[in-house]
C-alpha positions in Angstrom: -18.1 201.8 66.4 -19.0 205.0 68.3 -22.1 207.0 67.5 -20.0 210.0 66.6 -18.0 208.0 64.1 -21.2 206.5 62.7 -22.7 209.9 62.2 -19.5 211.2 60.6 -19.5 208.2 58.1 -23.1 208.8 57.2 -22.5 212.5 56.6 -19.5 211.7 54.4 -21.5 209.3 52.3 -24.3 211.9 51.8 -21.7 214.4 50.6 -20.2 211.9 48.1 -23.7 211.2 46.7 -24.5 214.9 46.3 -21.2 215.5 44.5 -21.8 212.6 42.1 -25.4 213.8 41.4 -24.1 217.3 40.6 -21.4 215.9 38.3 -24.0 213.8 36.5 -26.3 216.9 36.0 -23.4 218.9 34.7 -22.5 216.2 32.2 -26.2 216.0 31.0 -26.3 219.8 30.5 -23.1 219.8 28.6 -24.4 217.0 26.3 -27.7 218.9 25.7 -25.8 222.1 24.8 -23.6 220.2 22.4 -26.6 218.6 20.8 -28.3 222.0 20.2 -25.2 223.7 18.8 -23.5 221.1 16.7 -25.9 219.1 14.4 -23.0 217.3 12.8 -22.7 215.1 15.8 -25.8 213.0 14.8 -24.4 210.2 12.7 -27.9 209.0 11.7 -28.4 211.9 9.4 -28.7 211.2 5.6 -26.8 214.5 4.9 -25.4 217.4 6.9 -24.5 220.8 5.6 -24.0 224.5 6.6 -25.9 227.7 5.9 -23.7 230.7 5.1 -24.3 234.5 5.5 -26.2 236.1 2.6 -24.5 238.9 0.6 -23.6 241.9 2.9 -24.7 240.2 6.1 -21.2 239.6 7.5 -20.7 243.4 7.7 -23.4 243.8 10.3 -23.5 240.2 11.7 -19.9 238.8 11.5 -20.8 235.6 13.4 -24.0 234.7 11.6 -24.0 231.0 10.6 -26.2 227.9 10.5 -26.1 224.2 10.1 -28.7 221.6 9.0 -29.3 217.9 8.8 -31.8 215.8 6.8 -33.1 212.5 8.2 -34.9 209.8 6.2 -38.2 208.6 7.5 -40.4 205.8 6.2 -42.6 208.1 4.1 -40.9 211.5 4.2 -37.9 213.4 5.6 -37.1 215.5 8.7 -35.1 218.7 8.2 -33.4 220.1 11.3 -31.9 223.6 11.2 -29.7 225.3 13.8 -28.8 229.0 13.5 -26.4 231.1 15.6 -24.6 234.4 15.7 -27.9 236.3 15.2 -29.8 239.0 17.2 -31.4 237.6 20.3 -35.2 237.1 20.6 -35.7 237.7 16.9 -38.1 236.0 14.4 -37.1 234.5 11.1 -38.7 232.7 8.2 -37.3 229.5 6.6 -37.9 228.7 2.9 -36.9 226.0 0.4 -35.6 227.7 -2.7 -34.8 227.1 -6.4 -31.9 229.5 -6.1 -30.1 230.5 -2.9 -29.6 234.2 -3.9 -31.6 236.7 -5.9 -33.9 236.3 -7.8 -34.5 233.0 -5.7 -36.8 231.4 -8.3 -39.6 229.2 -6.9 -39.8 229.5 -3.1 -41.8 227.4 -0.6 -42.4 228.6 3.0 -41.4 226.0 5.5 -41.3 227.3 9.0 -40.8 230.2 11.4 -37.7 230.3 13.6 -36.9 232.3 16.7 -33.6 233.0 18.4 -33.1 232.7 22.2 -31.2 235.1 24.4 -27.9 233.9 22.9 -28.9 234.5 19.3 -29.4 230.8 18.6 -32.4 228.9 17.3 -33.5 225.5 16.3 -36.4 224.0 14.2 -37.4 220.6 12.8 -39.6 220.4 9.7 -41.2 217.2 8.3 -41.7 217.0 4.5 -39.9 216.0 1.3 -36.3 217.3 1.5 -34.4 215.3 -1.1 -33.5 215.1 -4.8 -37.2 214.8 -5.7 -38.3 218.1 -4.0 -40.1 220.2 -6.5 -43.1 222.5 -7.2 -45.3 222.5 -10.3 -48.2 224.6 -11.6 -50.2 222.9 -14.4 -52.5 225.9 -14.8 -54.6 228.3 -12.9 -55.5 232.0 -12.4 -51.9 233.1 -11.8 -49.0 231.2 -13.5 -48.1 227.9 -15.2 -44.7 226.3 -14.9 -43.3 222.9 -15.3 -41.9 220.7 -12.5 -39.1 222.8 -10.8 -36.7 221.4 -8.3 -35.9 223.4 -5.1 -32.7 222.2 -3.5 -31.6 225.2 -1.5 -32.6 226.9 1.8 -32.9 230.5 2.7 -33.7 232.3 6.0 -35.2 235.8 6.1 -35.7 238.4 8.9 -39.4 238.4 9.7 -39.3 242.2 10.6 -37.9 244.5 7.9 -36.9 247.0 10.6 -34.5 244.6 12.4 -31.8 244.4 9.7 -32.2 248.1 8.8 -31.6 249.1 12.4 -28.6 246.8 12.6 -27.0 248.5 9.7 -27.3 245.6 7.3 -28.6 247.9 4.5 -25.9 250.6 4.2 -27.1 253.6 2.2 -30.8 252.6 2.4 -33.1 255.3 3.7 -35.9 252.9 4.7 -36.1 249.1 5.4 -36.2 246.8 2.4 -39.5 244.8 2.4 -39.6 241.4 0.8 -42.4 238.8 0.5 -40.7 236.1 2.5 -43.1 235.6 5.4 -46.7 234.8 6.0 -47.8 238.4 5.6 -45.5 238.9 2.6 -43.9 241.7 4.6 -40.5 240.4 5.6 -37.0 241.8 5.8 -33.9 240.8 3.8 -32.3 237.3 3.7 -29.8 236.5 6.4 -28.6 233.0 5.6 -28.7 230.6 2.6 -27.0 227.6 1.0 -25.0 229.5 -1.7 -22.0 227.4 -0.6 -23.6 224.8 -3.0 -24.0 225.4 -6.8 -27.3 226.8 -8.0 -28.6 223.6 -9.5 -27.1 221.3 -7.0 -28.2 222.5 -3.6 -27.9 220.4 -0.4 -31.3 218.7 -0.8 -30.1 217.2 -4.1 -27.5 215.2 -2.1 -30.3 213.2 -0.3 -31.7 210.1 -2.0 -35.4 209.7 -2.3 
């Protein structure tokens, strides 16, 4: 075999290897993207469900939506939440709730969330997220209440100005301030699980 033919064959082999490597990278990227945007693909979840826009949100954010999955661990659960169709690079606050809509009942702060440049965000929280999730106050300086289950999720804008500037509060002359963040100075709710009945939220579908 001539030197020219040998060099040509070596060059062709190198090109084939590069093309195969690029194809593999592309497949990996597509798989990662699918994993981030469609939580329902994980078959190991104990329960999968959607988060829906809160009242009035579709008027200003028509594509707002979310999805979640709960995974059983040996001693606790992992809650994974994905949100999309929201303003880019914006902070949010995730709560477990007694009721998905006002007046919300007992609420428990779970995590912060932040959207990327595409208006999507993900978070994983470890805790008790099943039919036994509850809060109780047996006495103290503020309030006393019996064991109260919290089976719903709610997501709030961290900054009250964001939904106001987006036009999510038509007729309001100033941003609505709610207590749903660490400083008790959050905006309005953007997503919740009102697609489930008040007393039978998605967490109640997960065995203890």
